[in-house]
VMD Tcl script that builds the backbone (N, CA, C; Angstrom):
set m [mol new atoms 315]
animate dup $m
set s [atomselect $m all]
$s set {name element resname resid chain x y z} {
  {N N MET 1 A 107.199 141.414 82.393}
  {CA C MET 1 A 107.116 140.059 82.931}
  {C C MET 1 A 106.860 139.078 81.779}
  {N N PRO 2 A 107.705 138.080 81.617}
  {CA C PRO 2 A 107.511 137.149 80.503}
  {C C PRO 2 A 106.278 136.276 80.710}
  {N N ASP 3 A 105.661 135.893 79.606}
  {CA C ASP 3 A 104.510 134.992 79.683}
  {C C ASP 3 A 104.961 133.537 79.727}
  {N N THR 4 A 106.228 133.301 79.406}
  {CA C THR 4 A 106.752 131.938 79.447}
  {C C THR 4 A 108.092 131.934 80.185}
  {N N PHE 5 A 108.443 130.762 80.664}
  {CA C PHE 5 A 109.668 130.586 81.438}
  {C C PHE 5 A 110.413 129.375 80.902}
  {N N LYS 6 A 111.733 129.477 80.838}
  {CA C LYS 6 A 112.545 128.384 80.289}
  {C C LYS 6 A 113.164 127.576 81.432}
  {N N PRO 7 A 112.865 126.268 81.486}
  {CA C PRO 7 A 113.459 125.425 82.513}
  {C C PRO 7 A 114.984 125.348 82.355}
  {N N THR 8 A 115.675 125.200 83.466}
  {CA C THR 8 A 117.132 125.100 83.444}
  {C C THR 8 A 117.575 123.708 82.981}
  {N N ALA 9 A 118.852 123.599 82.660}
  {CA C ALA 9 A 119.421 122.310 82.248}
  {C C ALA 9 A 119.300 121.280 83.373}
  {N N LYS 10 A 119.454 121.702 84.620}
  {CA C LYS 10 A 119.356 120.770 85.751}
  {C C LYS 10 A 117.929 120.259 85.911}
  {N N ILE 11 A 116.946 121.131 85.719}
  {CA C ILE 11 A 115.539 120.704 85.761}
  {C C ILE 11 A 115.290 119.688 84.658}
  {N N ALA 12 A 115.805 119.974 83.454}
  {CA C ALA 12 A 115.654 119.046 82.329}
  {C C ALA 12 A 116.298 117.696 82.644}
  {N N ALA 13 A 117.485 117.728 83.245}
  {CA C ALA 13 A 118.182 116.484 83.595}
  {C C ALA 13 A 117.394 115.692 84.631}
  {N N ASN 14 A 116.814 116.370 85.610}
  {CA C ASN 14 A 115.991 115.688 86.617}
  {C C ASN 14 A 114.782 115.026 85.968}
  {N N ALA 15 A 114.126 115.747 85.056}
  {CA C ALA 15 A 112.946 115.203 84.377}
  {C C ALA 15 A 113.323 113.973 83.549}
  {N N LYS 16 A 114.449 114.041 82.842}
  {CA C LYS 16 A 114.919 112.892 82.049}
  {C C LYS 16 A 115.211 111.699 82.951}
  {N N LYS 17 A 115.845 111.956 84.091}
  {CA C LYS 17 A 116.146 110.884 85.042}
  {C C LYS 17 A 114.845 110.256 85.553}
  {N N GLY 18 A 113.862 111.107 85.866}
  {CA C GLY 18 A 112.559 110.604 86.316}
  {C C GLY 18 A 111.899 109.727 85.279}
  {N N LEU 19 A 111.949 110.138 84.019}
  {CA C LEU 19 A 111.366 109.331 82.935}
  {C C LEU 19 A 112.077 107.985 82.815}
  {N N LYS 20 A 113.408 107.990 82.933}
  {CA C LYS 20 A 114.170 106.743 82.837}
  {C C LYS 20 A 113.849 105.815 84.008}
  {N N LEU 21 A 113.838 106.355 85.219}
  {CA C LEU 21 A 113.520 105.531 86.393}
  {C C LEU 21 A 112.104 104.973 86.306}
  {N N ARG 22 A 111.167 105.788 85.829}
  {CA C ARG 22 A 109.776 105.326 85.673}
  {C C ARG 22 A 109.722 104.177 84.682}
  {N N ASP 23 A 110.472 104.320 83.602}
  {CA C ASP 23 A 110.543 103.278 82.581}
  {C C ASP 23 A 111.182 102.007 83.158}
  {N N ASP 24 A 112.271 102.171 83.907}
  {CA C ASP 24 A 113.009 101.029 84.463}
  {C C ASP 24 A 112.231 100.298 85.556}
  {N N PHE 25 A 111.501 101.042 86.404}
  {CA C PHE 25 A 110.871 100.431 87.580}
  {C C PHE 25 A 109.351 100.326 87.483}
  {N N GLY 26 A 108.761 100.949 86.464}
  {CA C GLY 26 A 107.325 100.823 86.261}
  {C C GLY 26 A 106.474 101.452 87.352}
  {N N ARG 27 A 106.972 102.518 87.962}
  {CA C ARG 27 A 106.185 103.203 88.990}
  {C C ARG 27 A 106.553 104.688 89.003}
  {N N GLY 28 A 105.680 105.444 89.658}
  {CA C GLY 28 A 105.952 106.866 89.857}
  {C C GLY 28 A 105.338 107.755 88.798}
  {N N GLY 29 A 104.581 108.726 89.256}
  {CA C GLY 29 A 104.040 109.731 88.347}
  {C C GLY 29 A 102.755 109.307 87.663}
  {N N THR 30 A 102.044 110.311 87.190}
  {CA C THR 30 A 100.790 110.132 86.455}
  {C C THR 30 A 101.045 110.521 85.003}
  {N N ASP 31 A 100.022 110.386 84.182}
  {CA C ASP 31 A 100.142 110.839 82.795}
  {C C ASP 31 A 100.463 112.332 82.744}
  {N N VAL 32 A 99.876 113.092 83.664}
  {CA C VAL 32 A 100.147 114.535 83.727}
  {C C VAL 32 A 101.623 114.772 84.060}
  {N N GLY 33 A 102.136 114.012 85.028}
  {CA C GLY 33 A 103.544 114.129 85.401}
  {C C GLY 33 A 104.475 113.774 84.260}
  {N N VAL 34 A 104.104 112.746 83.501}
  {CA C VAL 34 A 104.926 112.343 82.351}
  {C C VAL 34 A 104.926 113.446 81.287}
  {N N ARG 35 A 103.776 114.028 81.022}
  {CA C ARG 35 A 103.716 115.128 80.045}
  {C C ARG 35 A 104.554 116.314 80.516}
  {N N ARG 36 A 104.482 116.618 81.814}
  {CA C ARG 36 A 105.282 117.717 82.361}
  {C C ARG 36 A 106.767 117.384 82.198}
  {N N ALA 37 A 107.145 116.150 82.506}
  {CA C ALA 37 A 108.553 115.744 82.392}
  {C C ALA 37 A 109.039 115.864 80.954}
  {N N GLU 38 A 108.225 115.454 80.006}
  {CA C GLU 38 A 108.620 115.555 78.593}
  {C C GLU 38 A 108.821 117.019 78.204}
  {N N GLN 39 A 107.949 117.889 78.703}
  {CA C GLN 39 A 108.053 119.334 78.444}
  {C C GLN 39 A 109.343 119.884 79.056}
  {N N LEU 40 A 109.609 119.521 80.308}
  {CA C LEU 40 A 110.798 120.025 80.996}
  {C C LEU 40 A 112.073 119.437 80.403}
  {N N ALA 41 A 112.043 118.141 80.070}
  {CA C ALA 41 A 113.226 117.471 79.519}
  {C C ALA 41 A 113.662 118.113 78.204}
  {N N ALA 42 A 112.680 118.561 77.425}
  {CA C ALA 42 A 112.970 119.211 76.143}
  {C C ALA 42 A 113.343 120.682 76.340}
  {N N GLN 43 A 113.284 121.149 77.577}
  {CA C GLN 43 A 113.506 122.564 77.916}
  {C C GLN 43 A 112.598 123.486 77.113}
  {N N ASN 44 A 111.376 122.997 76.873}
  {CA C ASN 44 A 110.381 123.845 76.225}
  {C C ASN 44 A 109.924 124.907 77.209}
  {N N ASP 45 A 109.547 126.068 76.690}
  {CA C ASP 45 A 109.030 127.125 77.551}
  {C C ASP 45 A 107.786 126.628 78.274}
  {N N VAL 46 A 107.650 127.022 79.538}
  {CA C VAL 46 A 106.444 126.720 80.292}
  {C C VAL 46 A 105.711 128.026 80.562}
  {N N THR 47 A 104.393 127.936 80.617}
  {CA C THR 47 A 103.560 129.122 80.827}
  {C C THR 47 A 103.476 129.449 82.315}
  {N N ALA 48 A 102.941 130.608 82.603}
  {CA C ALA 48 A 102.696 131.001 83.993}
  {C C ALA 48 A 101.786 129.972 84.665}
  {N N GLU 49 A 100.787 129.471 83.939}
  {CA C GLU 49 A 99.892 128.439 84.484}
  {C C GLU 49 A 100.682 127.180 84.838}
  {N N ASP 50 A 101.613 126.802 83.967}
  {CA C ASP 50 A 102.451 125.625 84.225}
  {C C ASP 50 A 103.293 125.826 85.487}
  {N N VAL 51 A 103.866 127.010 85.640}
  {CA C VAL 51 A 104.684 127.317 86.818}
  {C C VAL 51 A 103.826 127.207 88.081}
  {N N LYS 52 A 102.607 127.731 88.027}
  {CA C LYS 52 A 101.704 127.644 89.181}
  {C C LYS 52 A 101.349 126.185 89.466}
  {N N SER 53 A 101.152 125.409 88.427}
  {CA C SER 53 A 100.850 123.983 88.571}
  {C C SER 53 A 102.018 123.243 89.223}
  {N N MET 54 A 103.231 123.567 88.791}
  {CA C MET 54 A 104.426 122.955 89.385}
  {C C MET 54 A 104.527 123.323 90.864}
  {N N HIS 55 A 104.326 124.599 91.164}
  {CA C HIS 55 A 104.391 125.077 92.543}
  {C C HIS 55 A 103.381 124.307 93.412}
  {N N SER 56 A 102.164 124.147 92.909}
  {CA C SER 56 A 101.112 123.425 93.645}
  {C C SER 56 A 101.480 121.962 93.832}
  {N N TYR 57 A 102.009 121.337 92.778}
  {CA C TYR 57 A 102.431 119.941 92.875}
  {C C TYR 57 A 103.433 119.769 94.021}
  {N N PHE 58 A 104.483 120.573 94.003}
  {CA C PHE 58 A 105.536 120.431 95.016}
  {C C PHE 58 A 104.988 120.693 96.426}
  {N N ALA 59 A 104.099 121.660 96.574}
  {CA C ALA 59 A 103.510 121.952 97.884}
  {C C ALA 59 A 102.731 120.747 98.409}
  {N N ARG 60 A 102.016 120.063 97.517}
  {CA C ARG 60 A 101.217 118.898 97.916}
  {C C ARG 60 A 102.066 117.661 98.187}
  {N N HIS 61 A 103.189 117.543 97.490}
  {CA C HIS 61 A 103.930 116.275 97.512}
  {C C HIS 61 A 105.213 116.286 98.335}
  {N N GLU 62 A 105.482 117.361 99.044}
  {CA C GLU 62 A 106.654 117.403 99.938}
  {C C GLU 62 A 106.603 116.220 100.916}
  {N N VAL 63 A 105.395 115.830 101.336}
  {CA C VAL 63 A 105.230 114.725 102.297}
  {C C VAL 63 A 105.688 113.383 101.728}
  {N N ASP 64 A 105.766 113.269 100.399}
  {CA C ASP 64 A 106.192 112.002 99.786}
  {C C ASP 64 A 107.608 111.620 100.200}
  {N N LYS 65 A 108.390 112.610 100.611}
  {CA C LYS 65 A 109.767 112.335 101.022}
  {C C LYS 65 A 109.812 111.441 102.261}
  {N N ASP 66 A 108.701 111.384 103.007}
  {CA C ASP 66 A 108.637 110.579 104.233}
  {C C ASP 66 A 108.148 109.156 103.983}
  {N N GLY 67 A 107.887 108.803 102.728}
  {CA C GLY 67 A 107.388 107.466 102.410}
  {C C GLY 67 A 108.346 106.376 102.862}
  {N N LYS 68 A 107.783 105.215 103.221}
  {CA C LYS 68 A 108.605 104.116 103.733}
  {C C LYS 68 A 108.784 102.991 102.704}
  {N N THR 69 A 108.078 103.056 101.596}
  {CA C THR 69 A 108.208 102.027 100.569}
  {C C THR 69 A 109.276 102.455 99.572}
  {N N HIS 70 A 110.260 101.613 99.354}
  {CA C HIS 70 A 111.379 101.941 98.477}
  {C C HIS 70 A 112.140 103.136 99.062}
  {N N GLU 71 A 113.047 103.724 98.322}
  {CA C GLU 71 A 113.899 104.760 98.907}
  {C C GLU 71 A 113.849 106.076 98.147}
  {N N TRP 72 A 113.700 107.153 98.905}
  {CA C TRP 72 A 113.790 108.489 98.321}
  {C C TRP 72 A 115.243 108.711 97.908}
  {N N GLY 73 A 115.457 109.128 96.678}
  {CA C GLY 73 A 116.805 109.462 96.228}
  {C C GLY 73 A 117.605 108.278 95.703}
  {N N SER 74 A 117.005 107.090 95.712}
  {CA C SER 74 A 117.734 105.895 95.262}
  {C C SER 74 A 117.630 105.718 93.752}
  {N N ASP 75 A 118.739 105.292 93.144}
  {CA C ASP 75 A 118.720 104.936 91.727}
  {C C ASP 75 A 118.491 103.438 91.537}
  {N N THR 76 A 118.602 102.654 92.630}
  {CA C THR 76 A 118.453 101.203 92.534}
  {C C THR 76 A 117.113 100.712 93.072}
  {N N ASP 77 A 116.467 101.461 93.939}
  {CA C ASP 77 A 115.137 101.116 94.466}
  {C C ASP 77 A 114.375 102.396 94.801}
  {N N PRO 78 A 114.123 103.220 93.773}
  {CA C PRO 78 A 113.500 104.526 94.025}
  {C C PRO 78 A 112.026 104.410 94.393}
  {N N SER 79 A 111.594 105.263 95.309}
  {CA C SER 79 A 110.168 105.314 95.642}
  {C C SER 79 A 109.403 105.957 94.481}
  {N N ALA 80 A 108.121 105.610 94.401}
  {CA C ALA 80 A 107.260 106.217 93.373}
  {C C ALA 80 A 107.220 107.731 93.550}
  {N N GLY 81 A 107.215 108.180 94.806}
  {CA C GLY 81 A 107.189 109.622 95.074}
  {C C GLY 81 A 108.432 110.324 94.571}
  {N N TYR 82 A 109.581 109.670 94.751}
  {CA C TYR 82 A 110.846 110.251 94.265}
  {C C TYR 82 A 110.839 110.351 92.745}
  {N N ILE 83 A 110.378 109.304 92.079}
  {CA C ILE 83 A 110.316 109.322 90.614}
  {C C ILE 83 A 109.392 110.455 90.155}
  {N N ALA 84 A 108.218 110.559 90.779}
  {CA C ALA 84 A 107.269 111.615 90.408}
  {C C ALA 84 A 107.874 112.999 90.652}
  {N N TRP 85 A 108.578 113.151 91.775}
  {CA C TRP 85 A 109.225 114.435 92.122}
  {C C TRP 85 A 110.196 114.829 91.006}
  {N N LEU 86 A 110.975 113.854 90.538}
  {CA C LEU 86 A 111.917 114.122 89.447}
  {C C LEU 86 A 111.189 114.510 88.160}
  {N N LEU 87 A 110.056 113.851 87.888}
  {CA C LEU 87 A 109.297 114.165 86.674}
  {C C LEU 87 A 108.914 115.645 86.635}
  {N N TRP 88 A 108.666 116.214 87.807}
  {CA C TRP 88 A 108.266 117.622 87.902}
  {C C TRP 88 A 109.466 118.548 88.023}
  {N N GLY 89 A 110.686 118.012 87.882}
  {CA C GLY 89 A 111.891 118.847 87.875}
  {C C GLY 89 A 112.752 118.715 89.114}
  {N N GLY 90 A 112.338 117.874 90.063}
  {CA C GLY 90 A 113.152 117.644 91.260}
  {C C GLY 90 A 113.263 118.875 92.148}
  {N N ASP 91 A 114.230 118.844 93.052}
  {CA C ASP 91 A 114.415 119.956 93.991}
  {C C ASP 91 A 114.647 121.277 93.257}
  {N N GLU 92 A 115.409 121.212 92.165}
  {CA C GLU 92 A 115.669 122.437 91.381}
  {C C GLU 92 A 114.376 122.947 90.753}
  {N N GLY 93 A 113.527 122.042 90.317}
  {CA C GLY 93 A 112.235 122.443 89.762}
  {C C GLY 93 A 111.371 123.132 90.804}
  {N N LYS 94 A 111.400 122.589 92.030}
  {CA C LYS 94 A 110.633 123.200 93.122}
  {C C LYS 94 A 111.132 124.612 93.405}
  {N N GLU 95 A 112.449 124.763 93.571}
  {CA C GLU 95 A 113.012 126.088 93.866}
  {C C GLU 95 A 112.709 127.069 92.737}
  {N N TRP 96 A 112.841 126.602 91.509}
  {CA C TRP 96 A 112.597 127.429 90.322}
  {C C TRP 96 A 111.136 127.872 90.270}
  {N N ALA 97 A 110.216 126.916 90.464}
  {CA C ALA 97 A 108.781 127.243 90.427}
  {C C ALA 97 A 108.416 128.184 91.567}
  {N N ASP 98 A 108.976 127.921 92.761}
  {CA C ASP 98 A 108.690 128.792 93.910}
  {C C ASP 98 A 109.148 130.221 93.636}
  {N N ARG 99 A 110.341 130.361 93.060}
  {CA C ARG 99 A 110.872 131.698 92.741}
  {C C ARG 99 A 109.976 132.429 91.745}
  {N N HIS 100 A 109.587 131.718 90.691}
  {CA C HIS 100 A 108.784 132.368 89.639}
  {C C HIS 100 A 107.362 132.656 90.083}
  {N N VAL 101 A 106.795 131.772 90.908}
  {CA C VAL 101 A 105.406 131.975 91.324}
  {C C VAL 101 A 105.297 133.212 92.226}
  {N N GLU 102 A 106.343 133.498 92.979}
  {CA C GLU 102 A 106.344 134.720 93.805}
  {C C GLU 102 A 106.227 135.968 92.931}
  {N N LYS 103 A 106.884 135.944 91.785}
  {CA C LYS 103 A 106.841 137.089 90.865}
  {C C LYS 103 A 105.479 137.212 90.204}
  {N N LEU 104 A 104.781 136.076 90.063}
  {CA C LEU 104 A 103.485 136.080 89.388}
  {C C LEU 104 A 102.369 136.594 90.295}
  {N N ASP 105 A 102.504 136.323 91.594}
  {CA C ASP 105 A 101.440 136.700 92.532}
  {C C ASP 105 A 101.372 138.186 92.790}
}
mol reanalyze $m
mol bondsrecalc $m
mol representation Tube
mol addrep $m
């Protein structure tokens, strides 16, 4: 079992998009989310702890998709939750973290 995991190109692209949207709209994500996005965007290896952290983030923030301020999935008026979701790797990041966390448990 590897001690590190390499994010996919799609996860990296989602993280880069999240960073750009955050920069453009001035909302979404925390300092922790930005650091995670920079790590994923560079496709740097993530540790088992990082994978567990990603899994926990997505489990807590699935409800953000129901937000009524701004739009989930929009490039012209994105919600803060959508931007943060992208920072953590987006839907592909969630599926990836969920898959890997099952192997860790």
